[in-house]
C-alpha positions in Angstrom: -19.1 -15.3 14.6 -19.7 -11.9 13.1 -19.7 -11.9 9.3 -17.7 -9.1 7.6 -18.4 -7.9 4.1 -14.9 -8.9 2.9 -15.0 -12.3 4.7 -14.8 -14.2 1.4 -11.5 -12.6 0.7 -9.7 -13.4 4.0 -6.4 -11.9 5.2 -4.1 -10.3 2.6 -0.4 -9.6 3.0 1.4 -6.5 1.6 4.6 -4.6 1.8 5.3 -0.8 1.7 7.7 0.1 -1.1 9.3 3.4 -0.8 11.0 5.2 -3.8 12.2 8.2 -1.8 12.9 8.4 2.0 11.5 11.9 2.9 12.3 11.5 6.6 15.7 9.8 6.2 14.7 7.1 8.7 13.3 4.1 6.9 15.3 4.0 3.7 14.1 3.0 0.2 12.8 -0.2 -1.3 10.7 -2.5 0.9 10.5 -0.7 4.2 7.5 -2.4 6.0 5.4 -5.6 6.0 1.8 -5.8 6.8 -1.5 -7.7 6.8 -5.0 -6.5 6.2 -7.3 -8.7 8.3 -10.7 -9.8 7.1 -12.3 -7.0 9.1 -10.3 -4.4 7.2 -8.0 -3.6 10.2 -4.3 -3.4 9.3 -1.2 -4.4 11.2 2.1 -3.0 10.0 5.7 -3.6 11.1 8.7 -1.6 10.0 11.9 -3.3 8.7 14.3 -0.6 9.8 16.6 -0.5 12.8 13.8 1.5 14.5 11.3 -1.4 14.1 7.9 -1.1 15.6 4.4 -2.4 15.0 1.2 -0.3 14.6 -2.4 -1.0 13.9 -4.7 1.0 11.6 -8.4 1.0 11.0 -8.0 0.3 7.2 -5.4 0.4 4.4 -6.5 3.9 3.4 -5.2 5.2 6.7 -1.8 3.6 6.1 -1.6 5.2 2.6 -2.7 8.6 4.0 -0.1 8.5 6.8 2.9 6.8 5.1 2.3 7.4 1.4 4.3 10.6 1.3 2.5 11.9 -1.8 3.1 8.7 -3.8 6.7 8.1 -2.7 5.5 5.0 -0.7 3.1 2.5 -2.2 1.3 -0.6 -1.0 2.3 -3.7 -3.0 -0.1 -6.6 -2.4 1.5 -10.1 -2.0 -1.8 -12.0 -1.9 
């Protein structure tokens, strides 16, 4: 088994919370659920009627793509 730097932390769950829906697609409030794996890889699924799942290299990529200049934030559950 390969040891990752964050191995001691394990997986962490989060939600994306959106205060303003710039695109008019996903709404406001909790719009997505995700998990950051021990490796740093992130899986994200949307809660809208256009639900899909995507994978990202790390949480910074999620924030850069979906953050909409601070209108959407990551809220850690774990």
